[in-house]
N, C-alpha and C positions, 0 to 999 in steps of 0.2 A: 333706653335697652334694658337698663338696671329694673325699672319699673315692670316691663313686661316679663322679666325673668322671675321677678319676685311673684307675680300673678300666676305663673306656670308651676312654680313651685307649690303655691297655695292650692292650685286646682288639682295637683298630684296627691298631696296629703289630704285633701277631701275626698278624692277617689277611693284612696286606700282605705280610709276610715269608713266609708260606704260599704266597700267589699267586706271588711272585718266584720262590721255590726251586721251586714247582711247574713254573712257566714253564721255568726253566732246565732241569729234569729232561726237559720235552718237547721241546727243541731239540736238535738234532744236526748234525753237519757230514759232507759227503761231499767227497771230492777224488778226483784221478785223471789220468791223461794220454790224450790222444786222439792216435791215429795213423792213417796209412793203410793201404791192403792190404799195403804193401810195408815196413811198420813205420816210414815217415817221419813225423815229428812234424808236427802239424797245427796251427798258430796260427790264432787268429781264429774258432774254431768257437763258434758260439751254443749255450748251454745255458739251456734255459728250464724252470722248473717249470710241468708242465702245469696249465692252468687258471689261471695267474697271468702277470703281466707281470714277475716277478722271476726273476732269474738272472743269468749271467757269460758271459764269453768265455775261451777257453784264451789263455795267453801264447804267448810265441815258442817255447817248448819243449813247447806243446802241452798244458801243466798247467792244472788249475784247481781251486778250492775253493769250495764252497758251503754256506751255512747254511739248515738246514730246519726246520720245525716240525712237530708232530706232525699227521698227515693229509697231509703232501705227500709223496708216495711213487713219483712218476714224473717223469723228466726226459727232455726232448726235445733231442736233439742234432742240430743242422743246420749246413751249410757249402756254398757255392756250389761246384757240381761233384760233391757227394757226396750220397748218398740220406739223408733225414732218417731218424733212428733214434729210437724210443720205450723207455726202459729203465725197469723198475720196481726199485725201490731195495732193497725188503725191509729185512733187519738189515744190509746191507753198508754200510759206510763208505768203502771204496775201490772205485771203479769205472772201470777201464781199459777204453778201446773202440777197436776198430780199423774205421773207417768204409769203406763200400763205395762205390766211384766211380759216378756217376750217368750210365750208359752212354748213354741218351738224348739227355743234354747233351753229353756228349763227343763223339758221333757226330751233332752237329748238321748238317742235310741243307741245302746251297746249291744254286742253280739255276747252272747253266754253259751254255756253248753245246751243244745237242744232248744234253740230259741233266741229271742232278744229280750231285753227289758230296758225301761227309763234308767237312765243313770242315777237319778235322785232316788231310785228305790234300792239300788244295789247294796247288798250287805257284805258282800265279800271283799277281798283285796284284788285289784284288777287296775290295768293301765290300758287306756283306750288312746290309740294313735291313728290319727287320720293323715290324708294326704300332705295337709300343711305342715305336718311335723316329721315328715320323713327326710332322711338325710338325702340331699340333692348330688348329682353327680354320676359318674360311672359305677354303677352297681350290678352285679350279675346274679344277685337274688334277693329276696324280699329281707333276709336278716340284715344285711348291710344297711338298709334304709333305717333300721331301729337301733343300731350300735350307739350306745351312749344315751339313748333317749328315753329309758324306762328305768325307773327306779327299781333296784331288787334284781336287775337281769344283767349278767355278765357276759357279754359276746366277745370272743377271742378268735380272731382268724389264725388258722394254723400257719398259714403264709400268704404272701401278697400275689401268688399265682392267680390267674383269672380262674374264678369258679371253684377256689380252693376249700377244703373242709374248714367248717367253723363249729367251735365249742360254744354251747349256750347252756348257762347255769341259771337257773332261776332260784334265787335265795339260797344258794350255796350247794355243796354236794349232797345228794340224797342217798349215795349208794357208794360202796366201795369197790364194786366189780363191775355190776350191771350198768347199764347206760345211765349217765347223768343228763340226758338230753331230754327237752320236754316233748309234749305230743303236740303235732301239728295237725291242724283240722283245716281244710281248705274248702270252703263252702259247705260245710257239713260232713265232708267225707274225712275221717282220720287216717293219715297215712301210717304205713308201716313202721317206719322209723329205721329199717334195714337199709344198708348201702345198696344203692341200685346200680352202681358202676364198679368196675374191678379196680382194685387197688394196684399200687405200682409193683414193679419185679424187684426182687433181690439179686437177679443176675448181675455179673459185673461189679460186684462188692459195693453196688449203688447205696443199698439200704431200702426197704419198700417205704411206699408212701400212702397215706390214707386215700381213700376213694374221693372222689369229687362231692361237693355239697348236694345233697339230694333235692333240694328246692331250687336248683339251678334252672329247672324247667319253666319257671314262672317267670313271666314278663313282669317286671316291676311296675311298668306303665298301666297294667290291668289291675293293680291293687288298689282298692277302694280305701280299706282300713285294715288295721292289725290291732287285736285286743288280746292283751296277756293276762290270762287267769294265775293268780299267783298263791293264793292262801288254799288250804284243803277244803274249806267251806264252798269255795268256787269251782274247784276242780274235781271233788269227790264224785260228782255226778259221772265223770269218765272214769271212776273206780281205779282199777290196776294200772291205767295207762296216764293217770293224771298226777301219779307220785311227784314228778318233777316240774309241775307246772303245765300249762296249755297254752299254745299260740294258735289263736283263731285268725284265719286269714280269709278276708271278704272281699271278692272282686268287684269290679264296677258293674252297675245295672243301667239299661236305658231308662229315661224318664219320660212322662206323657208331653207330646209335643212333635213338631214336624221333626224329620229326618236331620240329624247333625253329624257332619263329618269333621273328625279331629286329626290334625297331623302334629306329631313331636318328634324331634331328632335331635341329635347333637354330634358334634366331632370334638375329640379330645387328644391331648398331648401329654404322657406320661414319662417320668424319668425317675432314676433312684434318687431317693432323697439325700443319701449319706453313703459314703464309701468307706470301708475299713481302712485305716492309715497304716498300711503295709509299706516296706521300703521301695522307693524307686531302683532302678536298675544302678544308677551312679551311687546311691547310699548303700545299696546291697554290696557293690564292688568295695567301696570303702570299709565297710564293716567287716567283710572277709580278709582285707587287707591288715585291719587292726588286729583281727585274731591271730592271724599268722605272726604278727609283730610280738603280740602278747605271750603265744604259746610255743613258737619257734617251729611251728608245723606248717612247712610250706606247701602242704596239700590245700591249704585254704586258699591259696592263690590260683588254685584251678577251678574247673567248672564254670569259667566265664565264656559264654559261646558267642559274645560280641553283639547281640541285639540288646534293645531296650524297649519292653514291651510290658504295658499295663494291662494285666490279664482281667482285671476287672472291668476295664475299658471293651475288653475284646468280647465278654459275655454280656453286658448291659447295654441297653440301646434305649434311644427315644421310642416310645410305643405310641402308635397312632390308632385310635379306636372310633368307632363310629356306630350310632344306634339311631334306628328310624320305626316309627309305628304309626299305624293308620287305624282308626276306628270309626265305626257309623253306628249311632245309635238313635233310638227314637221310642215311641210308643203312643198309647192312648188310655184311656181309664179302664180298658179291658185288657191292658197286657202291655208288655215293653220288651225290647230287644236291644243288644248290643253284641257286634262283631268286631274283632280286631284282628290284626296281623303285625307281628314285630320281628326286626332283623336286629341282630347285634353282633358287630365283628369287634372284640377286644383283644388287642395284643398285649402280651406281658412284656415287662421291662428286661426280660433275660431272652436273649435270642431263641427262638423256636417255640416259644409258648405263646399259647392263644386259645380263645374260646370264640366259637361261632355258633350262634343260636337263631333258629327259625321257629317261631311260635305262632299258632293261631288259636285265638277263643271265641265262643260264642255263648252268651247268655240269653235265655228265653225266658219269659213268664207270661201265662196267658190265663185269664180268668173265664170261667165256663159256667153253664147251667144256673144262671141268673145269679152270677156271683157267689155261688156255694163251692166252686171247685177252682183252685188254683193250682196250675202245673207249670213246673219249672224245669229247665234244661241248663246244665253247666257243662261244657267241654271245652277241654285244653288239649291240644296236640303240640309236641315240639320235637325239634331235631336240634341235638347239640354235638358238636364237634370239636374235640378238645386236641391240643397238641401240646405235650408235656415235655418239659425241660428234664435232663438227666439230674434231678435233684431227688435226694432220699431222706428219710427221718433217721436212718441209722446206718450210713455207709461206714465200711470197715477202713483197713489200711490203704487200700486203693481211692477210695472217697468219691463223692460226687462231683459236679461241675463248680459248684461255689468253693468246696474244699479244696478243689484243685486251682482254681483262681486266686485263693488267698495265699496258698502255699508254693505256686509254681515259681520256679527260679525266674526272675526279671530279666535275666539274658538270654533266656532262650528266644529263638525266633518262632514264629507262628508256622512257617512253612519252610520246607526245604527249597533249593535252588530249582530242583524238578517240577515244584508245584505240589508235592505231597505233603502231608503234615508233619511238623517235626514232632517226633515222640521218643522221649527219653528212655522210659521204661515202662512196664505193665502196672507199676505202683505209683509212678510220677507222671502224671497224664496230662495231656495237651487239653486245655479247657474248650479251645475252639474246635478241634479234633472231636472232642465228645458231642457238642452241640451239633456239628454238622453231619456226623456219622452214626448218630443213635436217632433213630425215628420212632417216636412213640406216640400214637395216635389212637382217640376212643371216639367211638360213634354212639350216641345214646338216643333212642326213640322213646317217647312216654306218651300216654294217653291216660288222661284223667276226666272221668265223666260221672255225672249224677242226674238221676231224675227225682224230682220232688212232687207230691201232691199234698194238698192241705184242703181237705174237706170238711164243710160246716155242716155236722149232723142236725144239731139245733142251735138256737142262739148261745153263744158262749162254749158249745162243745164242738171241738175240731179234731179230727183224725189226721195225722200226719204219717207219710211214707217216704223213706229215702233209701232209694236203691243206687249203689255206686259201684265202680269197678276203676281200678289204677294199675295200669300194666306197663311195664318197663323192659325193654331189651338193649342191652348194652354189650358192645365189641370193642376189646382193646387190643392192638397188635403193637407188639414191641419188637424192633429191629437193631441190633448191632451189626454195623458194617465190618466184615472181614479184614479190612484195613486198620482197624482199630488194633493196636499191639497187645492189648489186653484180652481181645477175643479174636485171637488169630483165625479161628474157624468159622466166624459169624455166628449170629445167634438170632432165632426167631421164636417169638412166643405169642400165642393166640389165647387170649381169655374171653369168654362169653359168659355173662350173666343174664338171667331172666327172672323176672318176679312178678307176681299178680296178687291182687288184692281185690276181693270181693266183699260189698257190704251190703246188709239188708236190715234197716231198721224200721219201726213205725210205733207210735206213741198217739196216747189220747191226751188232749188239754182241756181243762175246763176253767173258764174264766167267768167270775160272777160279783157282782156289786149288790150288796144289801146295806143300804143305808150309808153309814160310814164305814162299812166292813168291805174291803176287796179282797176276793180269794183266786188264787190261781193253782190248779193242782194237775199233774202231769204224771203220766206213767207209761212205761214202755219196754220194748224187747230189742234186742240188738244181736246181730251174727255177723262175725267177719272171719273170713277165710284168707290164710296167707300161704303161698308157695313160692318157693325159690328154688331154681336149679342153675347149676354151673357146668362148664368143662374148660378143660385148657389143654393145649398141646405146645410142647416145647422140643425144639430140635436145634442141633449144633452141628456144623461141619459143612457150611455152603461153601462152594468152589467158586462163585462168581458174584459180582456186585451189580450185574445188569438189572438184575429185578430184586424187589425187597425179599428177605427170607420168608416173610409171612403171605407174600404172594404166591409162593411156591414152596411151601413148607416141606414137601416130601423130595426136594431135589439137594439131598445131603450126599456127602461121599461115603457114608455108612460107617464111619469111624466112631460115631457117638451114638448110641441107641437113643431114638427119640422118646419121650414120655408123654403119657396121655393120662388127664385126671378127670375126675368128674364127680358130681355130689348134688345133693338137695335137700331141702327140709319142707314139711308141713306143718302147718299149726292152725288152731281154731281157738276163737274167744266168742263165748255166749254169755249174754247179760241181760239182767233184768233191773230197771231202774225207775225211781220215782221221786219227785219234788213237788213240795207245797211252798207256796208263798202267801203271807199274809199282811195286809195294810190296812191300819186302823186311823182314820182321819189324816192320812199322809203324814202322821207323826210316829207312829209305832210298827215297826217292820220286823217280820220273822221270816226265815228260810229253813227249810229242813229238808235233807235230801238222803237216799241211800240207793247204793248200787250192788248187785252181786254179781260176781264174774266168775266165770269158769274157764280155766286156760288148759290146753292140752299139754302145755310146757310142764305141768307139775303132775305127780303121781295121782291114780284114782283116789285115794284117801285124803288127800290135800288140794283137790282140783279147784275149789270154790272158795273165793274170800267174800267177806262183807265190808263194804266201806260207807260209813254213816257220815254225816255232817249237819250241823246247825248253826245259825247265826242269827243275831239280833242287830235290828238298827233302831236309832232314837233321833229323829229329826228336831232336835232342840229348837231350831229356829222357828218351828211352827207353833211353840208354846207361847202362851200368853205373856209370860214374863220376858220375853224377848222382842215382842211385836213392838213396832214402831220405835226401835231403839237408834235407828240412823246409821247404825255401823254394821251389826252382823246380819247379813241377809239369809246366809246358809250356814247352818251348824249341823252336823249329823254324826252321832257316834255309832261304831259298828264293833261288835264283839262276835267271833266265830270260832268253830272247833270243828276239825274233821279229821278222817281217816283215809289213807289211800294206801295202795300196794304197789308193787313192782313186779312187772312179768317180762321186762326187757333183758332176758337172759337166753343163752343158746338154748335150742330145742333139745329135748330128749335126755336132759341132764338127770333124771329119775331112773332111767332105764340101763340095761346091760348092752354093752357096744362091744363089738369085736373090730380089729383091724388086721390088716396084712403083717405078716413077720417077715420082714426083709432078709431075715438070716436064711431061716428055712423054707420060706415061700408057702408057710402055713399061716394060721390065723391066730391071733391071741387076744386075750381080754384088754381092751382099753379102759372101760369104765365099768364099775359094778354096779348092781342095782341099788338104789335107794329110794324107797317110797315114802320117807319121812321128810323129804324135801319140800318146804312150804313157802308160802309167800312171804318177802320182805314186807314190813309193815311201817307206815309213816305216819305219826300223829302230829297236827299242827294246831296251835293257838294263835290267833289273830286280834289284835286290838287296833283300831283304827279311827282316825277323826278327819271328816271333810269338812272344809269351811270356805266361806266367801264373804268378803268383808266390803263395805261401801258398793254394794250394787256389783259384785265380783270383780271390782278393780283389782283386788287382791284375793286370790283364791288358791287352794291347794290340798293337798292331803299329808297325813301323818300316819304311820302303820309301825306297830312293833310286832315281832312274830318270834316264835319259838317251835321249832320244828325238829322231831326226834324220830330216827329211823332205827328199828329193832329189828331181829332175826336176820341179819345181813348174810346174803348170799356169797359163798367165797369159795374157790377152787383150792383145796387145802390139804396138806400132807393127811394122810389116814393113819390112824393108830393100829399097832399090829395086834392081832393078825391079819394081814390083808393082802389080797391078791395083786392089786395095783397101789403105788405109793401115794396117788393123788386121787381126790374126789371132791365133789360138790357138797357142801354142809352149810347149814344154818349156824353162825357161830355167835358166842354170846358176846354183845357189844352193843352200845347205843351210839350213834353217830347224831351230833347236836349241831344244828344250825339255829342261831338266833341273832337278831338285829333290828335295825332301825331303818325305816325309808321316809324320806320326805321330799315332796315336790311344792313349790310355790311358784305361781305366776301372777306377774303383776302387769296391768295394763296402764302404762303412764299417761297416754294421750291417745284420746280417738276422737276424731272430728271428721268431718267431711274431706278434710285435705292431709291430716296426719294420723297415723296409727303406729303406735310405738309399745311393744311388750316385751317382757324379760320372763323367762321359765328357768328355774334352778332346780337341778335334781341333786340328791345326795342320798348315799346309800352307805351303811356301816354293817358288816356281817362278821360274827364271831362262829369259828368251826372247831369242834373238839370232839375226840373220842372218849367215851367213858364206859366203865363195867366191861373193859376188855381183859379177858383172863389168859387168851392165848399168846402164843410167841409174836413178837412184832412182825408185821408184814412189809415186805420190801418191794420197792418200786423206783422209778426214775433211773433206769439203767442208762449208762453214759455209753458213748462210742467214740472210737479213734484209737490210735496206736498206744498200746499199754492199758485202755480204758474200757474195753469192750465189756458189756454186760456188768460193769461196776455200778451198784445201786447207790443212791446218795439221798433217796427218800424213805421215810418209814411211814406206817399207820401204827401207832402204839397209844396204849391208855394214857390219857392225860393231855395229849397233844392234839394239835389240829392234823387233819388228813394231809398227806403229802408234805408232812414236816422234813426240813433238810436235816440230815444227820451227817455230820463232817468233821474232819480235823480243822481246827481253829488255827488259822495261819497268823503268824506274829511277825513275820520278816525274815530276813537272811542273817546268818552269822557271818564272820570275818572272811570265810571261804566261800561265799555265795551260795551256801546251802540252806534250804527253806527250814525255818524253825516253827514248831507246832507247840500248842500248850498241851500240858498234861501229857507229855512224851508221846504225842499224835493220838491219844486217846478220841474216840468219836464222840462229839457232843451235839445235842440238839440246838441248831443255830437259827432257827426261824422257818417261816413257810412261805409260799408263794402268793399268798392273799393279801390283798390290800387293807390297810387299816380303814381307809374308806373311799369310795370312788364319788367323784362330783362332775356336774356338767353345768353349763350356762348357755343359754340360746337367747340373742337379742334378734328381734324382728322390727323393722322400720319401713314404714310405707308412707310416701309423700305423693300425692296425686298419681301420677302415672309411673313412679318409680317404686321399686322396693330392694330392701337390703337386708341379709341375715348374716349373722355370725354365731358359730356353733363351737365351742370349746369344751373339752372333756378332759378329765384328770384322774390320776390314782395317786394315793399316797401309802408308802408302805410295804409295797409288793416287791418280792425278791426273786431275781431270776438267776439261775446258774447257768453261766457262760460255758457251755461244753466247747464251744467252737474254740475258744481262747486256750482251755485247759488242754484240748487235744492239738492244736495247731501251733500255738505261740510260745515254745519253749526256747532258750537260748540254743539248746542243742540242735533245734531245727537248723538254725543257721550255720551250724558246723555240719550238717548233713546237705548244705547247700540248697536249702528251703528258704522260703521268704518267712519274715516274722513282723510284728508291728514295731513302730517307734518305741512304744511304752515298755515293751520287752526288751529292745535293744538296750536301752537307757538303764534298765533296771540292773541293780547290784547282783547279778545271779551268775550262777557258775554253769558252764557247758555241762557239767556233769548231775546238775540237779535235776531231779526227775518231777514230772509233770503229775505228782500226786493230787488226787482230788481234795480240796479243802475251801476254806471261806476265801481264800484268795480270789476264786473264780465266781464267788456269790456277791452278786450286785444289787444295790439298791436301784430297781426300776421304777422309782417313782417318775411320774411325766406330767407335764401339761402339753396338751396337743391342740393346735388350731385345726380341727377336724374339716371345717367347712365355711366357705365364704361364698354368698351368692349376691350378686348385683342383677337387678331384672329392670325392665322396660317394656311397659304396656304400651304398645304404639298407637297413638290416635288413628282412628280410621272412620270418623263419623260419616265422610262422604262416600264410603264403600259398604253398601247395604248389604252384600253378599258374603263379606268375611266379617267375622267377629274375634275379638280378643287376641290379635296379633300380639305375641311376646318374645322378645329375644333376651337372653341372660347369660351372664358369664359366672362360671363357678369354679373355685380352687377347692382341692381336697387334699388333706394332710400336708398343709402349706409349711408347718416348722412344729418341732416337738422339742421341749426344753426337758432335758433329762441327763442324768449321770451315766447312764447306763452305756456301755463302750460297742455294743453290738449294733447291727443295723437297726432295730426297734425295740423299744421295751416292752411293747405288747405282743408276746409271742408264746406259742404253746408247740413246740416240736413234740410229736407223739413218742414218748419213751417209757411207754407201759412195759410192765415185768409180769409175766404170767397173766395177762389180762388185767391187772391192776392199774388203772390210769394213773399216768403222771401229770404234773403241771408245773408251769414256770420254768421249763428246761429249753434253752436255745442251742441248736445244732445245725449249722450251716443252713438257715432258714431263709426262704425265699423273702427279699426285701418287701415292705409295701411301698409303693410308688407315691411320689407327688404328682398331681394330676392338675391340669387346666382344660377347661372346656368352654366351648360355646354352643348354645342351645336356641332352638326356636319352636314356638309351638302356635296352632291357629286353628280356628273353628270355622267351618263352612256351614 
């Protein structure tokens, strides 16, 4: 047995050795070097064994080495910016490869004013964002999709309400009085920029609210790309309307091939991210008892009504939203089509707030007359129904629903024993009653459409025509039930807005190549007509709650006379424009444009403005001294200068205007004639660098800009003698915005199984007023008891616009009274603009799975907490209102006034986890009729790291004074929610 066992051992060892040497005989190595077409070495090229996940990447000299086993005979070479190549190994052990550039990728097309251009030939400053770069999740309009994604573009939501207004600033403030919003162009149609829906009411001391975002009518699922033109050389082709930048929105088109049906949808759950830390009912009772003990005032033991109510819980809710979209598209070489319909139902996290949108869109393109004529049709129709919570920008002593949810006595019950709402007084209100007994709804219908034609006259010469119309009708019905103690007679208000915008554009474009010289020349004419009208009816004294007041607004008791208002405006814009592009050997680029705008908003003597621009580009990577360097594959220097104007001001500011004298019943002069009013003028210089390294493994842009606005339009006191105290003037001042923008993308890994990329954006902007000789301009008016209309911001020479001017809070004295520096003298204490903005996006794909995480941040921005200033004083506790724990524990006297000061000016720097998405592309090889099924989970606004004590550090309540915009003030703002959603999409 022993000998047999030894023999078995020997046979096993021999077998193992045979297997080992056999495996060694079947393994082989392949090595080589990868270069570009010009012989430059290519590091970072992915080399994958076909059908496996094993492989390698080339080193900095483009070299590689790879071990293979028998049966592995095909390698796949891939690199960003180059065409993938599949190579059969055969018996070779050395494989050198010259990779071919991917021309389609290198010649990426971007949308510019009046046409498109290859990205490599762009000389201006712009950011092009495609669908893969958009923020995912619950978004009610396209601007939310690009928030934080573009350098130099600051997007701030006025509130977290569905469809709320959004402030957009491209490269800072361009004006002190007129609009700072950019021009929006949808499929070639410039929108008017005016509010399309009515703003909120000031009735009931709620404070008015801004109109809803005018882009809510667009279904984000229909958006193909958003291109942002930033510097004047890029925007000057739009003249007076491009002073604050241009946002070009392009919708999806059909593609050649058989018809394809797509469905995409999601369901989401949102909730308030954070609540303000006010006293619980138990702690409120304890605090009032301590006050009684400290002061000997037994009245502090009163006003306990026995309940325990968290009023924030009463107004906030888990909000469920859903979105569904279906599209069908297809086409041939002669034309294409895409039609879509979408439905969105978004609940707000505050009870009674919501937005419902039904939208339909169709895009058609057809080539006719032997490919000489291309005709296009773009049409969007939408219906939006908004329900608005009773929240205002400037509520007074009574306040809105958030005001009262924060201050309401936590021992109040929600309802009386008989089921009616418990109401303490007309100024201390039940938040739940406000939500349930105020009905505020808006319905907005919008149609946007245009027809385009492109006719080839001769080779290279085309004639373009663009005819568009944008019409909106919006009705808002605001109802206060008579059960409300502060509206005993009930209240009904109907507001109707209607606007229409007609566009006619035509231009010639000539493209010619002569040897190494490429020319593109364009010239055209544009006419745009804007008309708005509005009327409103207000009535009070309703005797029944059986019907809404606005459903029977004539059924009052006659004790209060109803009011009727109406108005409207007309304006026209006529323009001539031209642009020339020159390209020599794909190395040297030049662009020049000019536009002449005539606006009816100015007097006859200053109606026309002239807006030129010029830019140069040098593609240094095409020069011989950089050829074959193996590191730099793209390097382009850009220098540009341009001038733009601003006509986004009220109509008729140059003319004599009368108004009704409410005292005598006659008319009086409201505005004197001023024919000298002229355009604001903005001049901007831009220097930029675009780069790509190691086959665009690392790529990015770097820009420096200096932007100056002069002849600033301002509604200012007029010098004596004058009939009216105020009027429009061009004031002597220069508003300067200058800064740096940088964006870098790194593709860490790219193979058939893995793809990992990172994009980092950085923006730093300085803003300052210079040569300003007039008195300082005040804005940023506060609200709340004792604070109403108190300004805390100034526009003054030598300081940034909207600089905070406040008393400097030093603490409390021994009596608990606030101490201020320099005997309470006002000082310049900072501004609401960040030192820098930063964002980072990581996107990882592994086979059928994908994961992305987006973080954005701001550093150094200040926010004035008007909410804390108005509501959270120790004296409020003495008045049986609620306060925060911080205020309770402060060494502050009951008699200390809530004086505006730096006590309420907070550093609102933050880091926000804005978006996380995990997706799975479900394998479906056996189902031939279904393509690309995908399920994904997204989280939005998951956490915020900040020292700011309010609901959200990124806030901008409208606190304008005399039309001068404010910035960085927070007053009972609607919180931004945290949202989780699950979505699904599929093609058929």
